[in-house]
Each structure stands twice: as C-alpha cells, then as structure tokens.
C-alpha positions as CSV (number, residue, x, y, z in Angstrom):
1,X,-21.1,169.9,-83.8
2,X,-19.8,170.6,-80.3
3,X,-21.4,169.5,-77.7
4,X,-23.9,172.6,-75.6
5,X,-22.3,173.3,-72.1
6,X,-24.6,174.5,-69.5
7,X,-22.7,177.6,-68.8
8,X,-24.0,178.0,-65.4
9,X,-22.6,175.1,-64.5
10,X,-18.9,175.1,-65.5
11,X,-19.1,178.7,-64.4
12,X,-19.6,177.0,-61.2
13,X,-17.2,174.6,-61.2
14,X,-14.5,176.0,-63.3
15,X,-15.0,179.1,-60.0
16,X,-14.6,175.6,-57.3
17,X,-10.8,175.0,-59.2
18,X,-9.6,177.8,-58.7
19,X,-10.2,178.6,-55.0
20,X,-8.9,174.4,-54.6
21,X,-6.1,175.9,-56.7
22,X,-5.8,178.9,-54.3
23,X,-6.1,176.4,-50.9
24,X,-2.4,175.5,-52.2
25,X,-2.9,172.1,-51.1
26,X,-2.6,170.1,-53.7
27,X,0.1,167.9,-54.7
28,X,1.8,169.5,-57.9
29,X,0.5,166.8,-60.8
30,X,-3.7,167.5,-58.5
31,X,-2.4,171.2,-59.7
32,X,-1.8,170.7,-62.7
33,X,-4.7,167.9,-63.4
34,X,-6.6,170.6,-61.9
35,X,-4.5,173.4,-64.1
36,X,-5.2,171.8,-67.6
37,X,-9.4,170.7,-66.4
38,X,-9.5,175.0,-65.3
39,X,-8.3,175.4,-68.8
40,X,-10.5,173.4,-71.2
41,X,-12.9,174.4,-69.4
42,X,-12.7,178.9,-69.5
43,X,-12.1,177.9,-73.4
44,X,-15.8,175.7,-73.7
45,X,-17.1,179.3,-72.6
46,X,-14.8,181.5,-74.5
47,X,-16.5,179.6,-78.0
48,X,-20.1,179.4,-76.2
49,X,-19.9,183.2,-75.6
50,X,-18.9,183.6,-79.2
51,X,-21.8,181.2,-80.3
52,X,-24.1,183.3,-78.4
53,X,-23.1,186.9,-79.4
54,X,-23.2,185.8,-83.5
55,X,-26.9,184.1,-82.6
56,X,-27.2,188.1,-81.5
57,X,-26.0,189.5,-84.5
58,X,-27.4,187.6,-87.0
59,X,-31.2,188.9,-84.9
60,X,-29.5,192.1,-84.8
61,X,-29.2,192.2,-88.5
62,X,-25.4,192.2,-87.9
63,X,-24.8,194.9,-85.5
64,X,-24.3,195.0,-81.6
65,X,-25.2,197.9,-80.3
66,X,-24.4,198.7,-76.4
67,X,-27.0,199.5,-74.0
68,X,-27.9,203.2,-72.9
69,X,-27.6,202.8,-69.0
70,X,-30.3,205.6,-68.3
71,X,-33.1,204.7,-68.2
72,X,-35.8,206.9,-69.9
73,X,-38.8,208.0,-69.0
74,X,-41.4,207.4,-71.6
C-alpha cells in the first residue's frame, strides 16, 4: 500500500528545491541530488493528484465535468 503524502507540504518542499537550484550556488553533485529529490517529489504529487481524480470520478459516477466560471443568481 502506498503511503499517503501531505500534498501541500510536498509542494512546499518542491518549491524550496527549485529555489535552491535556481540560486546556482550548489556543486554539481549537490544539484543532482536536489534534482533527483525534486523529480521524486513531483512524481509523488502527480500520483496523489491522479488518486484524487479517481475518487472524484467514482463520486460523480465516472463523469468529470468542468465547473461553470459564471456565477448565477438564484
């Protein structure tokens, strides 16, 4: 069974890695280690989002619909 991730925490960690890499002050080896961790975190986020999408499909009888961007007055 896959472990549950805290999506917000994982995204924050991923953003931190991107900022660190963009600073350009790491050695090549450190940059590769950060990049590898970033790829792993990105994949975990993608998996969590796909799982959430599947749950939504189940709850909506398999029909994903776009939300209307217009607000209606009832």
